[in-house]
MIMIKE-451691 format. One record per residue (C-alpha): z, x, y; residue in one letter; residue number from 1. Coordinates in nm, 2 decimals. Example, Ala and Ser with C-alpha at 12.3 -4.5 7.8 and 13.67 -1.06 7.14 Angstrom:
BEGIN
+--------+--------+--------+------+--------+
|     c3 |     c1 |     c2 | roro | tormar |
+--------+--------+--------+------+--------+
|   0.78 |   1.23 |  -0.45 |    a |      1 |
|   0.71 |   1.37 |  -0.11 |    s |      2 |
+--------+--------+--------+------+--------+
// end
This chain:
BEGIN
+--------+--------+--------+------+--------+
|     c3 |     c1 |     c2 | roro | tormar |
+--------+--------+--------+------+--------+
|   1.58 |   5.51 |  -2.63 |    m |      1 |
|   1.49 |   5.31 |  -2.27 |    r |      2 |
|   1.15 |   5.18 |  -2.49 |    i |      3 |
|   1.36 |   5.05 |  -2.77 |    m |      4 |
|   1.61 |   4.90 |  -2.55 |    k |      5 |
|   1.38 |   4.69 |  -2.34 |    r |      6 |
|   1.22 |   4.54 |  -2.65 |    s |      7 |
|   1.55 |   4.45 |  -2.76 |    f |      8 |
|   1.61 |   4.26 |  -2.43 |    r |      9 |
|   1.29 |   4.12 |  -2.47 |    f |     10 |
|   1.36 |   4.01 |  -2.80 |    l |     11 |
|   1.69 |   3.91 |  -2.70 |    t |     12 |
|   1.54 |   3.70 |  -2.39 |    a |     13 |
|   1.25 |   3.55 |  -2.65 |    s |     14 |
|   1.54 |   3.42 |  -2.89 |    m |     15 |
|   1.71 |   3.26 |  -2.59 |    l |     16 |
|   1.40 |   3.06 |  -2.48 |    l |     17 |
|   1.34 |   2.93 |  -2.84 |    v |     18 |
|   1.65 |   2.84 |  -2.92 |    a |     19 |
|   1.66 |   2.63 |  -2.59 |    l |     20 |
|   1.34 |   2.50 |  -2.61 |    a |     21 |
|   1.45 |   2.39 |  -2.97 |    g |     22 |
|   1.75 |   2.24 |  -2.90 |    c |     23 |
|   1.86 |   1.88 |  -2.90 |    g |     24 |
|   1.74 |   1.81 |  -3.23 |    q |     25 |
|   1.92 |   1.50 |  -3.36 |    g |     26 |
|   1.91 |   1.30 |  -3.69 |    e |     27 |
|   1.76 |   0.96 |  -3.80 |    s |     28 |
|   1.93 |   0.65 |  -3.82 |    i |     29 |
|   1.92 |   0.38 |  -4.09 |    k |     30 |
|   2.02 |   0.08 |  -3.89 |    v |     31 |
|   1.81 |   0.23 |  -3.55 |    a |     32 |
|   1.51 |   0.02 |  -3.64 |    s |     33 |
|   1.72 |  -0.34 |  -3.61 |    q |     34 |
|   1.79 |  -0.21 |  -3.23 |    y |     35 |
|   1.37 |  -0.19 |  -3.17 |    t |     36 |
|   1.12 |  -0.47 |  -3.00 |    s |     37 |
|   0.74 |  -0.44 |  -2.94 |    e |     38 |
|   0.66 |  -0.44 |  -2.57 |    i |     39 |
|   0.48 |  -0.79 |  -2.57 |    k |     40 |
|   0.80 |  -0.91 |  -2.67 |    d |     41 |
|   1.06 |  -0.70 |  -2.39 |    i |     42 |
|   1.30 |  -0.97 |  -2.24 |    n |     43 |
|   1.46 |  -0.88 |  -1.90 |    i |     44 |
|   1.82 |  -1.05 |  -1.78 |    p |     45 |
|   1.73 |  -1.34 |  -1.54 |    d |     46 |
|   1.92 |  -1.19 |  -1.23 |    d |     47 |
|   1.68 |  -0.90 |  -1.20 |    v |     48 |
|   1.40 |  -0.84 |  -0.91 |    k |     49 |
|   1.30 |  -0.51 |  -0.97 |    i |     50 |
|   1.20 |  -0.38 |  -1.33 |    i |     51 |
|   1.14 |  -0.01 |  -1.29 |    g |     52 |
|   0.91 |   0.12 |  -1.54 |    f |     53 |
|   0.90 |   0.53 |  -1.57 |    g |     54 |
|   0.67 |   0.78 |  -1.70 |    e |     55 |
|   0.78 |   1.09 |  -1.89 |    a |     56 |
|   0.43 |   1.23 |  -1.76 |    t |     57 |
|   0.14 |   1.12 |  -1.53 |    h |     58 |
|  -0.11 |   1.28 |  -1.76 |    g |     59 |
|  -0.13 |   1.06 |  -2.11 |    n |     60 |
|  -0.28 |   0.74 |  -2.18 |    i |     61 |
|  -0.02 |   0.58 |  -2.37 |    e |     62 |
|   0.19 |   0.61 |  -2.03 |    f |     63 |
|  -0.09 |   0.48 |  -1.83 |    q |     64 |
|  -0.20 |   0.20 |  -2.10 |    t |     65 |
|   0.16 |   0.07 |  -2.12 |    l |     66 |
|   0.13 |  -0.01 |  -1.73 |    k |     67 |
|  -0.10 |  -0.30 |  -1.84 |    k |     68 |
|   0.14 |  -0.38 |  -2.16 |    d |     69 |
|   0.45 |  -0.41 |  -2.00 |    l |     70 |
|   0.32 |  -0.60 |  -1.68 |    f |     71 |
|   0.13 |  -0.80 |  -1.95 |    e |     72 |
|   0.46 |  -0.90 |  -2.10 |    a |     73 |
|   0.69 |  -0.91 |  -1.79 |    m |     74 |
|   0.42 |  -1.23 |  -1.64 |    i |     75 |
|   0.43 |  -1.41 |  -1.97 |    k |     76 |
|   0.82 |  -1.36 |  -2.03 |    n |     77 |
|   0.97 |  -1.32 |  -1.69 |    e |     78 |
|   0.74 |  -1.49 |  -1.47 |    n |     79 |
|   0.65 |  -1.14 |  -1.28 |    v |     80 |
|   0.35 |  -1.20 |  -1.07 |    h |     81 |
|   0.36 |  -0.86 |  -0.85 |    v |     82 |
|   0.28 |  -0.49 |  -0.95 |    f |     83 |
|   0.41 |  -0.21 |  -0.74 |    v |     84 |
|   0.23 |   0.16 |  -0.82 |    l |     85 |
|   0.41 |   0.48 |  -0.69 |    e |     86 |
|   0.08 |   0.53 |  -0.47 |    g |     87 |
|  -0.09 |   0.50 |  -0.13 |    d |     88 |
|   0.02 |   0.17 |   0.02 |    f |     89 |
|  -0.29 |   0.13 |   0.24 |    g |     90 |
|  -0.49 |   0.27 |  -0.02 |    g |     91 |
|  -0.34 |   0.05 |  -0.26 |    a |     92 |
|  -0.44 |  -0.29 |  -0.07 |    q |     93 |
|  -0.78 |  -0.22 |  -0.12 |    q |     94 |
|  -0.71 |  -0.28 |  -0.51 |    i |     95 |
|  -0.52 |  -0.59 |  -0.37 |    n |     96 |
|  -0.86 |  -0.69 |  -0.25 |    q |     97 |
|  -1.05 |  -0.66 |  -0.55 |    f |     98 |
|  -0.83 |  -0.83 |  -0.82 |    i |     99 |
|  -0.80 |  -1.12 |  -0.55 |    l |    100 |
|  -1.12 |  -1.13 |  -0.39 |    n |    101 |
|  -1.37 |  -0.88 |  -0.57 |    g |    102 |
|  -1.44 |  -0.64 |  -0.25 |    v |    103 |
|  -1.59 |  -0.33 |  -0.43 |    g |    104 |
|  -1.54 |  -0.25 |  -0.77 |    t |    105 |
|  -1.23 |  -0.17 |  -1.00 |    a |    106 |
|  -1.33 |   0.23 |  -1.01 |    e |    107 |
|  -1.41 |   0.21 |  -0.61 |    e |    108 |
|  -1.03 |   0.03 |  -0.58 |    a |    109 |
|  -0.86 |   0.32 |  -0.76 |    i |    110 |
|  -1.01 |   0.62 |  -0.64 |    k |    111 |
|  -0.89 |   0.46 |  -0.27 |    a |    112 |
|  -0.56 |   0.55 |  -0.41 |    l |    113 |
|  -0.67 |   0.93 |  -0.32 |    d |    114 |
|  -0.46 |   1.05 |  -0.62 |    y |    115 |
|  -0.63 |   1.21 |  -0.90 |    g |    116 |
|  -0.38 |   1.12 |  -1.17 |    i |    117 |
|  -0.50 |   0.75 |  -1.11 |    y |    118 |
|  -0.89 |   0.83 |  -1.13 |    k |    119 |
|  -0.86 |   0.79 |  -1.50 |    t |    120 |
|  -1.03 |   0.50 |  -1.78 |    e |    121 |
|  -0.70 |   0.34 |  -1.80 |    q |    122 |
|  -0.61 |   0.27 |  -1.49 |    m |    123 |
|  -0.98 |   0.15 |  -1.40 |    i |    124 |
|  -0.91 |  -0.14 |  -1.70 |    e |    125 |
|  -0.58 |  -0.17 |  -1.57 |    l |    126 |
|  -0.74 |  -0.29 |  -1.20 |    v |    127 |
|  -0.98 |  -0.47 |  -1.38 |    q |    128 |
|  -0.79 |  -0.64 |  -1.64 |    w |    129 |
|  -0.57 |  -0.75 |  -1.32 |    m |    130 |
|  -0.90 |  -0.88 |  -1.12 |    h |    131 |
|  -1.01 |  -1.10 |  -1.42 |    d |    132 |
|  -0.68 |  -1.23 |  -1.47 |    y |    133 |
|  -0.66 |  -1.37 |  -1.16 |    n |    134 |
|  -1.02 |  -1.57 |  -1.20 |    l |    135 |
|  -0.87 |  -1.76 |  -1.50 |    t |    136 |
|  -0.54 |  -1.88 |  -1.32 |    v |    137 |
|  -0.49 |  -2.12 |  -1.03 |    d |    138 |
|  -0.40 |  -1.98 |  -0.66 |    e |    139 |
|   0.00 |  -2.03 |  -0.72 |    q |    140 |
|  -0.01 |  -1.81 |  -1.04 |    d |    141 |
|  -0.25 |  -1.49 |  -0.95 |    k |    142 |
|  -0.10 |  -1.15 |  -0.94 |    i |    143 |
|  -0.09 |  -0.89 |  -0.68 |    y |    144 |
|  -0.11 |  -0.52 |  -0.65 |    f |    145 |
|   0.07 |  -0.29 |  -0.40 |    y |    146 |
|   0.17 |   0.08 |  -0.33 |    g |    147 |
|   0.51 |   0.20 |  -0.21 |    n |    148 |
|   0.37 |   0.56 |  -0.14 |    d |    149 |
|   0.36 |   0.72 |   0.20 |    m |    150 |
|   0.17 |   1.03 |   0.15 |    q |    151 |
|  -0.18 |   0.93 |   0.31 |    r |    152 |
|  -0.32 |   0.77 |   0.63 |    y |    153 |
|  -0.63 |   0.67 |   0.58 |    d |    154 |
|  -0.63 |   0.32 |   0.48 |    y |    155 |
|  -0.29 |   0.22 |   0.68 |    s |    156 |
|  -0.46 |   0.37 |   0.95 |    k |    157 |
|  -0.75 |   0.15 |   0.92 |    k |    158 |
|  -0.53 |  -0.13 |   0.88 |    g |    159 |
|  -0.35 |  -0.11 |   1.16 |    l |    160 |
|  -0.67 |  -0.06 |   1.39 |    l |    161 |
|  -0.87 |  -0.36 |   1.22 |    d |    162 |
|  -0.58 |  -0.60 |   1.34 |    y |    163 |
|  -0.54 |  -0.48 |   1.65 |    y |    164 |
|  -0.94 |  -0.55 |   1.68 |    a |    165 |
|  -0.82 |  -0.88 |   1.62 |    q |    166 |
|  -0.53 |  -0.93 |   1.84 |    v |    167 |
|  -0.56 |  -0.65 |   2.14 |    h |    168 |
|  -0.91 |  -0.48 |   2.20 |    a |    169 |
|  -0.81 |  -0.25 |   2.44 |    d |    170 |
|  -0.53 |  -0.12 |   2.26 |    n |    171 |
|  -0.78 |  -0.10 |   1.94 |    a |    172 |
|  -1.01 |   0.10 |   2.15 |    k |    173 |
|  -0.71 |   0.27 |   2.31 |    k |    174 |
|  -0.51 |   0.37 |   1.95 |    f |    175 |
|  -0.86 |   0.46 |   1.76 |    t |    176 |
|  -0.89 |   0.74 |   2.04 |    t |    177 |
|  -0.54 |   0.85 |   2.02 |    e |    178 |
|  -0.55 |   0.84 |   1.61 |    l |    179 |
|  -0.91 |   0.95 |   1.59 |    e |    180 |
|  -0.85 |   1.38 |   1.48 |    h |    181 |
|  -0.59 |   1.19 |   1.22 |    v |    182 |
|  -0.70 |   1.19 |   0.80 |    s |    183 |
|  -0.64 |   1.24 |   0.47 |    n |    184 |
|  -0.89 |   1.53 |   0.54 |    k |    185 |
|  -0.74 |   1.66 |   0.84 |    t |    186 |
|  -0.37 |   1.60 |   0.80 |    m |    187 |
|  -0.23 |   1.93 |   0.63 |    r |    188 |
|  -0.46 |   2.10 |   0.90 |    d |    189 |
|  -0.21 |   1.95 |   1.20 |    l |    190 |
|   0.01 |   2.17 |   1.40 |    s |    191 |
|   0.31 |   2.11 |   1.45 |    n |    192 |
|   0.31 |   1.98 |   1.84 |    n |    193 |
|   0.01 |   1.76 |   1.71 |    q |    194 |
|   0.24 |   1.61 |   1.43 |    l |    195 |
|   0.48 |   1.57 |   1.71 |    i |    196 |
|   0.24 |   1.38 |   1.94 |    e |    197 |
|   0.15 |   1.20 |   1.64 |    l |    198 |
|   0.45 |   1.07 |   1.60 |    d |    199 |
|   0.50 |   0.96 |   1.98 |    k |    200 |
|   0.19 |   0.76 |   1.95 |    t |    201 |
|   0.30 |   0.58 |   1.65 |    i |    202 |
|   0.61 |   0.51 |   1.84 |    d |    203 |
|   0.45 |   0.35 |   2.10 |    t |    204 |
|   0.23 |   0.14 |   1.87 |    i |    205 |
|   0.55 |   0.02 |   1.66 |    i |    206 |
|   0.72 |  -0.10 |   1.97 |    n |    207 |
|   0.39 |  -0.21 |   2.14 |    d |    208 |
|   0.42 |  -0.42 |   1.82 |    l |    209 |
|   0.76 |  -0.54 |   1.83 |    q |    210 |
|   0.77 |  -0.62 |   2.21 |    s |    211 |
|   0.44 |  -0.87 |   2.14 |    n |    212 |
|   0.52 |  -0.97 |   1.82 |    k |    213 |
|   0.51 |  -1.39 |   1.95 |    a |    214 |
|   0.18 |  -1.33 |   2.08 |    i |    215 |
|   0.03 |  -1.09 |   1.78 |    y |    216 |
|   0.12 |  -1.33 |   1.56 |    e |    217 |
|  -0.02 |  -1.64 |   1.72 |    k |    218 |
|  -0.35 |  -1.47 |   1.77 |    k |    219 |
|  -0.34 |  -1.37 |   1.37 |    s |    220 |
|  -0.07 |  -1.49 |   1.14 |    s |    221 |
|   0.30 |  -1.41 |   1.02 |    k |    222 |
|   0.16 |  -1.21 |   0.72 |    d |    223 |
|  -0.07 |  -1.02 |   0.91 |    a |    224 |
|   0.15 |  -0.90 |   1.17 |    f |    225 |
|   0.38 |  -0.80 |   0.88 |    s |    226 |
|   0.10 |  -0.59 |   0.70 |    f |    227 |
|   0.02 |  -0.42 |   1.06 |    a |    228 |
|   0.37 |  -0.33 |   1.11 |    a |    229 |
|   0.40 |  -0.19 |   0.80 |    q |    230 |
|   0.11 |   0.03 |   0.83 |    y |    231 |
|   0.26 |   0.18 |   1.13 |    a |    232 |
|   0.57 |   0.22 |   0.96 |    q |    233 |
|   0.36 |   0.46 |   0.68 |    i |    234 |
|   0.16 |   0.65 |   0.88 |    m |    235 |
|   0.52 |   0.71 |   1.04 |    k |    236 |
|   0.68 |   0.84 |   0.72 |    q |    237 |
|   0.39 |   1.05 |   0.63 |    r |    238 |
|   0.40 |   1.19 |   1.01 |    t |    239 |
|   0.78 |   1.26 |   0.94 |    q |    240 |
|   0.74 |   1.42 |   0.59 |    l |    241 |
|   0.56 |   1.67 |   0.75 |    f |    242 |
|   0.78 |   1.73 |   1.03 |    l |    243 |
|   1.06 |   1.74 |   0.80 |    n |    244 |
|   0.91 |   1.93 |   0.52 |    d |    245 |
|   1.24 |   2.11 |   0.39 |    g |    246 |
|   1.37 |   1.77 |   0.30 |    n |    247 |
|   1.05 |   1.67 |   0.18 |    y |    248 |
|   1.17 |   1.48 |  -0.15 |    m |    249 |
|   1.47 |   1.33 |  -0.06 |    n |    250 |
|   1.33 |   1.16 |   0.24 |    l |    251 |
|   1.00 |   1.06 |  -0.01 |    r |    252 |
|   1.23 |   0.90 |  -0.28 |    d |    253 |
|   1.43 |   0.71 |   0.05 |    e |    254 |
|   1.12 |   0.63 |   0.18 |    y |    255 |
|   0.98 |   0.50 |  -0.13 |    l |    256 |
|   1.32 |   0.29 |  -0.16 |    a |    257 |
|   1.25 |   0.15 |   0.15 |    e |    258 |
|   0.90 |   0.02 |   0.10 |    n |    259 |
|   0.97 |  -0.09 |  -0.18 |    l |    260 |
|   1.25 |  -0.34 |  -0.04 |    q |    261 |
|   0.96 |  -0.43 |   0.19 |    w |    262 |
|   0.74 |  -0.56 |  -0.06 |    i |    263 |
|   1.03 |  -0.72 |  -0.23 |    v |    264 |
|   1.12 |  -0.96 |   0.07 |    e |    265 |
|   0.75 |  -1.01 |   0.17 |    y |    266 |
|   0.65 |  -1.12 |  -0.15 |    e |    267 |
|   1.00 |  -1.38 |  -0.18 |    a |    268 |
|   0.86 |  -1.55 |   0.11 |    t |    269 |
|   0.56 |  -1.58 |  -0.13 |    q |    270 |
|   0.74 |  -1.73 |  -0.37 |    g |    271 |
|   0.77 |  -1.42 |  -0.61 |    h |    272 |
|   1.13 |  -1.30 |  -0.66 |    d |    273 |
|   1.09 |  -1.05 |  -0.92 |    k |    274 |
|   0.82 |  -0.75 |  -0.89 |    v |    275 |
|   0.75 |  -0.47 |  -1.12 |    l |    276 |
|   0.73 |  -0.08 |  -1.02 |    m |    277 |
|   0.55 |   0.18 |  -1.19 |    s |    278 |
|   0.68 |   0.54 |  -1.12 |    a |    279 |
|   0.78 |   0.88 |  -1.24 |    h |    280 |
|   1.09 |   0.85 |  -1.48 |    n |    281 |
|   1.24 |   1.08 |  -1.21 |    g |    282 |
|   1.19 |   0.82 |  -0.89 |    h |    283 |
|   1.29 |   0.51 |  -1.14 |    i |    284 |
|   1.61 |   0.68 |  -1.29 |    e |    285 |
|   1.97 |   0.55 |  -1.12 |    k |    286 |
|   2.16 |   0.89 |  -1.14 |    t |    287 |
|   1.94 |   1.16 |  -0.94 |    s |    288 |
|   1.95 |   1.39 |  -1.26 |    a |    289 |
|   1.68 |   1.62 |  -1.11 |    s |    290 |
|   1.77 |   1.98 |  -1.06 |    m |    291 |
|   1.59 |   1.97 |  -0.72 |    a |    292 |
|   1.92 |   1.81 |  -0.58 |    g |    293 |
|   1.74 |   1.49 |  -0.44 |    y |    294 |
|   1.89 |   1.10 |  -0.43 |    q |    295 |
|   1.62 |   0.94 |  -0.66 |    s |    296 |
|   1.48 |   0.64 |  -0.53 |    m |    297 |
|   1.60 |   0.45 |  -0.83 |    g |    298 |
|   1.93 |   0.52 |  -0.67 |    h |    299 |
|   1.90 |   0.40 |  -0.40 |    y |    300 |
|   1.76 |   0.06 |  -0.58 |    l |    301 |
|   2.06 |   0.11 |  -0.81 |    n |    302 |
|   2.33 |   0.11 |  -0.47 |    e |    303 |
|   2.14 |  -0.18 |  -0.29 |    q |    304 |
|   2.06 |  -0.38 |  -0.59 |    y |    305 |
|   2.32 |  -0.30 |  -0.85 |    k |    306 |
|   2.26 |  -0.53 |  -1.16 |    e |    307 |
|   1.95 |  -0.70 |  -1.00 |    h |    308 |
|   1.77 |  -0.37 |  -1.07 |    y |    309 |
|   1.67 |  -0.28 |  -1.41 |    f |    310 |
|   1.52 |   0.07 |  -1.50 |    a |    311 |
|   1.30 |   0.13 |  -1.80 |    i |    312 |
|   1.24 |   0.50 |  -1.85 |    g |    313 |
|   1.02 |   0.63 |  -2.14 |    t |    314 |
|   1.03 |   0.97 |  -2.34 |    d |    315 |
|   0.80 |   1.12 |  -2.62 |    f |    316 |
|   0.80 |   1.37 |  -2.97 |    v |    317 |
|   0.46 |   1.49 |  -2.99 |    n |    318 |
|   0.26 |   1.53 |  -2.64 |    n |    319 |
|  -0.05 |   1.66 |  -2.55 |    t |    320 |
|  -0.08 |   1.60 |  -2.18 |    f |    321 |
|  -0.33 |   1.74 |  -1.90 |    q |    322 |
|  -0.18 |   1.82 |  -1.54 |    a |    323 |
|  -0.30 |   2.10 |  -1.28 |    q |    324 |
|  -0.18 |   2.42 |  -1.34 |    n |    325 |
|  -0.08 |   2.52 |  -0.99 |    g |    326 |
|  -0.46 |   2.64 |  -0.90 |    s |    327 |
|  -0.56 |   2.29 |  -0.83 |    g |    328 |
|  -0.75 |   2.28 |  -1.21 |    e |    329 |
|  -0.61 |   2.03 |  -1.49 |    r |    330 |
|  -0.59 |   2.18 |  -1.80 |    k |    331 |
|  -0.39 |   2.01 |  -2.18 |    e |    332 |
|  -0.06 |   2.13 |  -2.29 |    y |    333 |
|   0.09 |   2.05 |  -2.60 |    s |    334 |
|   0.49 |   1.97 |  -2.67 |    i |    335 |
|   0.70 |   1.88 |  -2.95 |    e |    336 |
|   1.00 |   1.71 |  -2.77 |    h |    337 |
|   1.36 |   1.66 |  -2.94 |    h |    338 |
|   1.69 |   1.51 |  -2.83 |    n |    339 |
|   1.94 |   1.31 |  -3.02 |    v |    340 |
|   1.84 |   0.96 |  -2.88 |    l |    341 |
|   1.46 |   0.95 |  -2.96 |    v |    342 |
|   1.52 |   1.16 |  -3.31 |    d |    343 |
|   1.79 |   0.88 |  -3.39 |    a |    344 |
|   1.46 |   0.61 |  -3.43 |    f |    345 |
|   1.25 |   0.88 |  -3.61 |    s |    346 |
|   1.24 |   0.65 |  -3.90 |    n |    347 |
|   1.03 |   0.40 |  -3.73 |    i |    348 |
|   0.67 |   0.38 |  -3.84 |    d |    349 |
|   0.52 |   0.19 |  -3.47 |    s |    350 |
|   0.42 |   0.45 |  -3.24 |    n |    351 |
|   0.51 |   0.28 |  -2.92 |    i |    352 |
|   0.85 |   0.04 |  -2.94 |    f |    353 |
|   1.11 |   0.01 |  -2.70 |    y |    354 |
|   1.48 |   0.03 |  -2.73 |    v |    355 |
|   1.75 |  -0.20 |  -2.48 |    d |    356 |
|   2.04 |  -0.02 |  -2.44 |    f |    357 |
|   2.27 |  -0.33 |  -2.42 |    e |    358 |
|   2.10 |  -0.43 |  -2.77 |    t |    359 |
|   2.14 |  -0.08 |  -2.92 |    a |    360 |
|   2.52 |  -0.08 |  -2.82 |    k |    361 |
|   2.61 |  -0.32 |  -3.13 |    q |    362 |
|   2.57 |   0.02 |  -3.33 |    s |    363 |
|   2.85 |   0.26 |  -3.25 |    k |    364 |
|   2.66 |   0.54 |  -3.35 |    e |    365 |
|   2.38 |   0.43 |  -3.18 |    l |    366 |
|   2.67 |   0.36 |  -2.85 |    a |    367 |
|   2.78 |   0.73 |  -2.88 |    d |    368 |
|   2.43 |   0.87 |  -2.86 |    i |    369 |
|   2.39 |   0.68 |  -2.57 |    l |    370 |
|   2.68 |   0.79 |  -2.35 |    s |    371 |
|   2.61 |   1.14 |  -2.43 |    q |    372 |
|   2.40 |   1.37 |  -2.20 |    k |    373 |
|   2.11 |   1.47 |  -2.29 |    q |    374 |
|   1.75 |   1.67 |  -2.22 |    r |    375 |
|   1.47 |   1.32 |  -2.15 |    m |    376 |
|   1.12 |   1.41 |  -2.09 |    g |    377 |
|   1.03 |   1.45 |  -1.72 |    n |    378 |
|   0.68 |   1.61 |  -1.66 |    i |    379 |
|   0.49 |   1.62 |  -1.34 |    g |    380 |
|   0.14 |   1.67 |  -1.20 |    d |    381 |
|   0.22 |   2.08 |  -1.24 |    d |    382 |
|   0.26 |   2.25 |  -1.55 |    f |    383 |
|   0.20 |   2.65 |  -1.66 |    r |    384 |
|   0.20 |   2.76 |  -2.01 |    p |    385 |
|   0.53 |   2.95 |  -2.01 |    w |    386 |
|   0.73 |   2.61 |  -1.91 |    y |    387 |
|   0.70 |   2.53 |  -2.26 |    k |    388 |
|   0.95 |   2.80 |  -2.36 |    l |    389 |
|   1.27 |   2.60 |  -2.22 |    t |    390 |
|   1.33 |   2.23 |  -2.24 |    q |    391 |
|   1.49 |   2.28 |  -1.87 |    m |    392 |
|   1.15 |   2.29 |  -1.71 |    l |    393 |
|   1.01 |   1.98 |  -1.88 |    y |    394 |
|   1.32 |   1.77 |  -1.91 |    t |    395 |
|   1.55 |   1.63 |  -1.75 |    i |    396 |
|   1.96 |   1.64 |  -1.85 |    k |    397 |
|   2.11 |   1.30 |  -1.80 |    m |    398 |
|   2.33 |   1.01 |  -1.99 |    t |    399 |
|   2.07 |   0.76 |  -2.08 |    p |    400 |
|   2.30 |   0.48 |  -2.06 |    e |    401 |
|   2.37 |   0.56 |  -1.71 |    e |    402 |
|   1.98 |   0.64 |  -1.56 |    a |    403 |
|   1.79 |   0.37 |  -1.77 |    y |    404 |
|   1.89 |  -0.01 |  -1.93 |    d |    405 |
|   1.61 |   0.07 |  -2.17 |    g |    406 |
|   1.37 |   0.34 |  -2.31 |    l |    407 |
|   1.02 |   0.32 |  -2.42 |    i |    408 |
|   0.96 |   0.57 |  -2.70 |    v |    409 |
|   0.59 |   0.70 |  -2.76 |    v |    410 |
|   0.62 |   0.96 |  -3.07 |    q |    411 |
|   0.26 |   1.07 |  -3.01 |    e |    412 |
|   0.08 |   1.09 |  -2.71 |    a |    413 |
|  -0.24 |   1.21 |  -2.61 |    t |    414 |
|  -0.39 |   1.31 |  -2.27 |    p |    415 |
|  -0.61 |   1.09 |  -2.04 |    t |    416 |
|  -0.90 |   1.24 |  -1.89 |    k |    417 |
|  -0.98 |   1.25 |  -1.46 |    i |    418 |
|  -1.25 |   1.10 |  -1.37 |    i |    419 |
|  -1.50 |   1.28 |  -1.10 |    d |    420 |
+--------+--------+--------+------+--------+
// end
């Protein structure tokens, strides 16, 4: 009897998980195709300053290729010249040096980010395309690359110390010694006391920069000073993340928003009034819908910029992707995912298409669907085989029209390959 009860409980639990995994399926809408467009034809409202582009997963070819396709459309349609990636600020400046000045190679530039998810052929192709594009245009039409993340030290530290070597040789030597033990390789081995001392050192640097701004700008330039100060802020943020591990996720998204604001404001001084920001869906969506309970970057941006922030999410139907399995090893996984919004467009032949929500609301059926809370694709760079048993582990429940302004659907998505 005990065995039978166990079997019954297991069967019941299994049936529940299967039911959860299959929930949310909808029907196609005949007129849905009238409210779709190709990526190259996407148009954004004129008063938008930040265009957020979300990835439903980091491990798909299609979502990484969309970075280039969408940026190319934004250059042509919206006069966007600035691309921002959810990646290390200092490392991204190595990419910027490559696309502007041909320093190094596209592969070397990508590896400077020190993020496994970006070591792919698709990202190399994106960066190489940016470099090649800049060779074909005048100075005022060149494009620029940034990262707004703060989870690394090396290149921000190098940028900061290189600046000091230019404006204050003694401080350059002093801070080089005081920061010698701080690097990407050692940062997770630093003790709490070492982190506290590091935080104090960075505060000293920030205060020195602020106190001597006029002198340092005269010895360099206003732009060089701005970057030096931002490098110091990135190092401060990285240290604070370690010192506030229990609040890591919320603090990181707050910093992502702050750093993006810095980029927006700096680039405005260069005559660029719009940027394209690429990150995970969970970062760019406006409603902080994640079960983890932290406020998303997109939520901060929506509060600050309001209608000047435009968020484009992504979703999928059949998806084979790669992700880490918890031990650092990367595996491929396959998922079939449905919700009423994506299924409304299931009669579309194109594998990739865009739905502008304001346009789609002209259809009463689609307007009703856009206002319904539903589970939308959201897979990070960590996955386990058993996550597939329930949508709760690879989706976020959200109201589409509140979280995004538009959606790119990929009906068949394929996995990226990581380059060693």
